N, C-alpha and C positions, 0 to 999 in steps of 0.2 A: 506493500500503500505507499503510496507515495505520500510526503511529507505535504501538506498545501496549508498555507500561513500566508501572513496577510502583514505584518510586524515585521518587515527589515533593517537589518544595522545596516545605519551611515558608515559608519570603518570597516567594518571585513565583511560586509552583506551576508550576514547570516542570519534565518528568517524563523519566526518563534509563532505561535498560535496566538500568544495570548500578551498584552501590551507590559505585563508584567515580567515574564518571562526574558524579554527585552531589557527591558528596566534593572532588572539583574544582574543582565549580561555586559552590559554597560558600564555600571555602576563597578564588576567586581573584575571585570576584564581590562575596558578601556578606562576608568575613571584615574587621571590625572592625581598625583599628590598632592598632596593641601600645599601652599604656599608655607603654611609654620610648620611642615612637617620637615620642610626641604631646608628652610630657615635652620631649624635644630640640629640638623643633619650638619649644613654647612658650617654650622658654630664647634660643632664636636669636630671636625676635623683640623675644623684651622687650630682650638683648642690641643689639638692629640701632634701636632704638628712635628713638632721639637722633642717629644718625648719618645724614653724605650720601656723602661719599665711594667707604664701604668698605660702604654700603649694598645694593648690588648683590651683591659678594661674598662679602657672609654670608648673604642669603637662598641664596643656590647653597649655598653650604657647609652651610645647617638642609637644604634637600632632598638633597643629597647625603649627609648620612649618616644622614636618613629613610631614603630609599630604599638606602644599605647593606642599615642595623638591618634592613629586614626584606625584604631577602635572606639574611641569616643564621640569620633568623629560619626562611625555606622551606628554604632548607640543611639546617639540623637534619629535620625533616621529611622532607626524602627521603633523607637518609642513611640514617634509619632506617627508609623503605621496602624502600631497597636492601638494607639488611641482611635484612628480612623475607626477602625476596625471593631473597639467596643462599642461605638458612638453605631455603627450600624446594625449592632446584634441591636442595642437597646434599642433603637431605631423597631428592627421588626417585632421587637416584641421575645422578646431574649431575655437572661439573665447571664451576668459577665461576670464571671469568679474575678476575685481578687489573687494578683498574686504578687508574692514577694522579691525581691532581688535574693534573697539570702532565704535558704531553709531551713525551719526552725529547728533547732536541735532541742529533743526533751531531756531532761537528767532528771533520773532520780532523786529525789530526795534522799540528804545524808541525816536529817531528824532520825531519831529514834522517837517512838512512838510511845504514851506516857505510859506506865506500868499499870495494871488496873490496881484495884484494892483488895486486899485477902489475896485466899490463895486457889488454886486453879481449879480444887474441887468444888472451892466454896463458888466458884464465880461463874461451873458449871453449873450449879443447881440454881 
């Protein structure tokens, strides 16, 4: 069965059946690095030009900062998409479950229970 799509990527010509898939493709494959990310990487490179021992550490730090900035930008996009989906679900009469960013961890209480008065046989009676 031949693929028929009406959404074509203007950069590489790939065809998609849904606009959402085209948008995801463009954002992941063709998106340019943000100016801030490029500036941070350039600053890290210039700062590590004369270093020898910590050169590797500084490079890794620059890469990690650039990755974090890129993920933060993606988080903003995803958060707005989730909000739009929540509105659509609510408009259609559905309910939206609240999600948290961190999973809740239930911990057992270490407190001991209060001792019962009297002896066990008396308590049972």
